[in-house]
N, C-alpha and C positions, 0 to 999 in steps of 0.2 A: 742419269740420275743427278739431280741438282745437289748442291751442297746442303740445302735445307732438307731435302728428302733423305740424304745420307744421315744427317744429324738425327732426324726424326726416327729413322729405322735402325740406327747403329746398335741399339740394345739387341735387336733381333739378328743383326748381321755379324756381330762380334764372333760368335762361334764358327760361323762359316769362314770368316776371315782367318781365324786361327787354323782351320783345316786347309784353306787355300795356301797359306804361308805358315808352314809348321814352325818356323823360327820365332814367330810372334808369341810373346808371353801374355798372360792375363794382365800384367801391369802395362804392357805395351798397348793392348787394345783399350784399356781404361784411359791411358794417357792420350791416345788418338781421339777418343770421344766423338767419332763421327766427322772429323775434320780431314778432308781429302789431302790437303797439303801435309798434314802431320803423318798420314798414312804413307804418302810418297816418301817423305823424309825418313821414316822408320824403315822402309824397305831398302832405301839406299844404304842406311847404316847397317842393318842386319845382314843383308845379302851382298853388299859391296857392288851393287849395280848402278848403272848410270841413271840420271834423272829421267831420261827418255824411256829407258826400259821399265823403270818403276811406274811411270805414268801409264805406259802401255799395259802393264800387268793390272794396275788398278782399274783401267777401263775394261779389260777382259773380265775381271772379277765382277764389276757392276753389270756387265752384259749377261754374265752367267746367272746372276741372282735376280735381275730385273728385266732382262730382255733388251735387245738393241734399241727399242723405241723409247726406253726410259732415259 
């Protein structure tokens, strides 16, 4: 999923993101606004994970909602 696709679909994906990462608040998903880098940073902050792990989880999330071809 490209950054443009993410931004375009973020309104639809926000609830799924909150289910996938239970620590994200409504304010967090509003702040992220469909920006991949902000999502990665928020995961690092909320979960104390490395950047690599956060990026891996974001990729897994995208694959789960859009399929691996997206």
